[in-house]
N, C-alpha and C positions, 0 to 999 in steps of 0.2 A: 876763379876762372881768369884767364889772361885777358888783358885789354888788347884789342886788335885794331889794326889800321887797314882800311880798305880804300881802293881806288875803283870806283864804280863807273862804268861806261854807259852813257845813254845811247840813243839811236842817232845815226848820222843824217837820216832822211826826214826826221820828224822831231819836233820839240817834245820833251818828256813832260807831259802836263795831264792833269786829271781829266780835262775835257776831251782828250783824244782817246775816249773809251772804246772806240772801235779797234784799237791796236792793242792786242793782248801783251805784246812785249813792252809797250810803254807802261801799261798798268802794273805789270810784274816788276819793272824796274823801280817805279815809284814806291810800291809797297815793300819791296825787298829792303830799300833804304830805311823805311820806317821800322821794320822789324830789327834790323841791325842796330839802329840808333837806340831802340828801346832797351838794349842790353849794354848801353853805355860806350859802344865802340866809336871810333872815328871814321867818318865817311867823307871822302873827297869825290864829288860827282862831276863828270865831264860831259857837257851836253851842248845842244844847239841853243842859240838865242831864243828866248821865250819859254824855256823850260822852267819848271817851278816845283821844287821838292819841299818847299816850306822849311820847317825845322828838322827835316829828315836827313839833312847833310850838314857837315861842318863848314863846307865851302862848295859853292857852285862855280866851277871853272868853265867859262864859255869858250868853246873851241871851234865854233862855226856860227854862221849868221843866217838870218832870214834871206838876205841878199844872195848868199850862196845857194840856198834852196831854190830860189826863183831862177837863178841862172841855170841850175841843173834840171829842174823839173817844170819850169814855167808856172803859170797859174792854173790850178785845177780844183774841182769841187771834191774835197775829200769825203763828203757824205755819200757820194754816188760812184766815185771812181776809186779803184783799188790803189792803195799807197804805192808810190813809185820808188824804186830803189834798185841799185846795182852796185856791187862792191867795188867796181872800177870807175864809177862815175865821179864827177867833181865833188859832190857833197861828201862822199866817203873818203876820197883821197885828201881833201882838205881837213876833214874831221880827224883822220888818222894822224896826219902830219902834226897838227896842232896838239892833239892829245898826247902824242909821244913826248913832245917838248915839255908840255905842262907836267906830265907825270915824272919825267926825269928831274925836274926842278924840286919836286915835293917828296919823292920816294925816300924811304928809309929801309934798312935791313928788316926783314921779317914782315914787310907789307904784303897784302894780298890784292891781286888784280881780279876784278869780276868782269867777265865778258858775256853779256846776255845774248849777243847775236852771233855766237859761234865763229865760223870761218871769216865772216865779214870783219871781225876785229882781231883776227890772228896777226896781222902785221904789227899792231900795237903791242901785243903780248911778246912777239919775237924781239921787238926793239927795246922794250923796257926791262925785260929779263927779271920779272917778279914771279912768285908762285901764283899760278893762274888757275882760276876756277870758272867753269861754265856753269852758272848757278840755276838754270832752268831750261833744260834741253827739251825742245819740242820740234827739233829739226834734225837733219841727217849730217850736216856739215860740222861735225865735232873735230876738235884738234887737241885739246888739252889733256893732261894726265889726271886732272881732277874734275869729275863730271857729275852734276846733279841732274837727274832725269825727272820728267814730270809724272811718269807712271812706270810701273814694272813692264807693262806691255811695250812701251817705247824703248826702254832700256834694252830689252831682249831683242827687239827688232833691229836696233842699231848695232848691237853685238853681232847679229847675224849678217848685216851688211858688211861689217868689218871682218867677218870670219873669225871673230873672237870667241873661242870656246870655253875660256875660263873667266871667272868673275874677277873683279878688281876691287881691292880693299878700300880704296879711296874714291870710288864711285858711290853714289847714293841715289835713292828715290825719295823725293820730297814733292808732294803735290802742290799745285797752284794754290793761291791763298787770297783771301778776300776780307774786307772790312764789313762786318754785318750791318754797320750803320749805312752803308751804301746800298743795301738791298733789304729794306724793311719787310718784316713778316706781314703778309696779307692773307688772312684765312678765307676771305670772301672772294669768290671768283666770278668772272664774267664768262659768257658762252662763246669765246673765240679761242682758236688754237694759234700758236705763235711759232714762227720760224725766225731765228735771230742769227745772222751771220752773213758771210760772203755769199752772194747769189751766184753759185757755180754748181755744175752738175754733181760733182763728187761730194758736195755737202748735203745732197739729198733734197734739194728744194723742190724738184719735180715730184718726187715721191711724197713729200709733205703735202703738196697740192692735191695729189690724187687721193690721199687718205682723207684729207679734209672734205673733199668733194663727195667721196663715197659715204662719209658719215654725216653729211649734211651740216658741216660747220664752216663758218667764216675763218679764213686763214690770214693772219697778219704776217706779211713778209717784210722784215726790217734788216737793212744792211746795204753795203756797197755792191754795185753791180746793176744789171738790168734784167727785167723779167723776160725780155725778148733779146736773146743773144745766140745767133746761129753757131758761133764758135763753141758755145757750151751746150748746144742742142736744146736751148730753152725757147719756148714760145708761149709764155704764160700771161702776157699782157692783157689778153681779152677775157681771161677767166673771171667771171663775175663774183666768185666767192673769195677772191684775193683782194686784200687791201695792202697797198705798198707804202712803205715809209723808207726814206733814205736813212743812213746811219744817224743815230740820235745821241744826244749828250747823256751824262750819267743819271740825271734825275728822271728823264723820260724813259731811259733804259729800265730803271727800276720799276717805274709805273707799269710799263707794258709787261714786264716779266711777272710782276706781282698779281696783276689782274687776269692773266691768261688762265684758261681752264687746264691747259697742258702746254708744254713746250716740246716741239718735235725736233729731235736732233738725229736724223737718220743718215749720218755720215757714211759714205761708201768706203772710204779709205780707212786705214788703221789710225784712228784719231789719237794723237799723242796725249791729249787731255780733254779738249772740248769744253772749255771753261763755262760756256753759257749754261751748261746743264747744272753746274754747281751754283751759279748765280740764281738760276730759277729756284733751286731747292732752298737756298737761303731765304727767298721770298715766300716759301711755303708752296711752291708750284711744282707739281709732279712733272717728270720728263719721260718721253718715249724715245728710245734710241735703238740703234743697231746693237748687235751682241758681240762686238769685237773691239779691238783697240783698248782704250782706257776705260770704256764704259762699265765692264764687269767690276772695276775697282771703285767706281764713283756712283753707280746707280744700284741700289738694293732692290732687286727684282721683286715686285709685289709689295714693296714697302715704301719706296720713294719714287717709284716709276716702273716702267716695263722695258725690257730689252727684247727685240723682235727680229725674226728672220724671214717671215713671209708677209705678203700684203694682208692676208686675213688676220694675222696676229697683230699687225699695226692697227687695223680697224677695230679689232676686239679691244685692244688696249685703250683706244680713244673712248669707245662706248662703255668701258668699265673703269674709267679713270676715277670715278666717284669712290672706288674702293680704297684709294690712296689718301691717307690723312695728311693734310697740309702741315700739321705740327710735326709729324715724323720727318718730313722732308727738311723742315727748318732745323730741327735738333741735330739730325745727321750731318747737315752741312756746317752748322756752327761749330759743332764739337770736333770736326775733323779738318775743316778748311779755313777756319778763321785765322787772322793774323796772330792772335794769342797762341793758338795751338801750333801752327806751322812755324812760328818764330822759334819755339823751343827746339824744333827739329833742325833748323838752320844753325842755331847756337851750338847744338851738339856736334853737328857736322864741321862747322868752322873751327871749333876748339880741337877736334880730332886732327884736322889738317894742320893746324898751327903746331901741334905736338911734333910734327916732322922737323921743326927747328930745334927740338930737344932730343928725346930718345925715340921719337917716331912710334912705330907700331907697338913697341914694348913700354911705352910711357905709362907709369903707374898713376892711379887716381884714387888715393886712399880716402878722399872725401865723397866718393860716389855713394849715394843712398838709393838710387833707383836706376833702371834701364828702360824707361818708359817711352823713349822718343819714337819708337816704331809702333807703339800701341794704337789700336783703332778703337773708337768709342761707338757702341751700338745702343742708342737710346730707346730702341723699339722692343 
């Protein structure tokens, strides 16, 4: 396999650090670097002061500072307030300008640029003129010719928005990925239900509250936002069955997920992936979700959780969650969403893209012994 060189962009509005576990893009960037480095490739990472990829990059190139973040966003509590960002703000224009200069200094022919934030990072891609991959698309603002989507549901949704009726050879679907060590298996559960995510109407927090109340369960609500938010139609602050936690760090995240009786993820919109459902399953905790978006790809109905379409179904699922074996949840998640498993998928994809520098689509591979990168593992 060819040795590859990557220029990986971090986020302009937030340091890329393990402790920012409430930001899925931050965690994906961190772990993407780890997977790439595990195959011996070179990774140059461009990020904000305070970012820490450890040994997952060959060089951390600081292209913005905490002072710039303060000038742009002021001081705010990230555990209760949604992350602030705008592609035209000072933090992004500063990041983009400095990243362009830094990449121009380091780039070589056949390098690959990775843009995890889509259109936010398009100005960088246009300026440095490298083969550009969007490596984890869970948004609609796509721009590159090489796109990795988080789920088939989201890929086809974006194709529909673009009015794209044909497939694209160099697009791919590769799911989100996790380190099982971050989500220890916990077979013994406590008697609470858990909602974990942004506290907004479309994430289904009110439905989660109604289901918990109807089934006589305490509901832990953990995430950024407020239980009382007229703009979201939420007035849950006085509900006695709800226990609220602001967004928590990685250790507490794993503890809450692992001890829950079930995790409710009743997202109304077409969820691109809904990573908390896989995090829960890694811990051996079953999930109860809606039946659209990515969930038909990530939740094995009746085996690792339930997918529902009516209130009665959600309540039945809670009352019958004992039918789901924690071990099955854990095995399904580890064998399909771990860094080891998904890293192989990215390696296959990046080598395919790199072949465009040679013979492209017709590049021979006489050493191939398998074509397993798209296989799914069903341990049940």
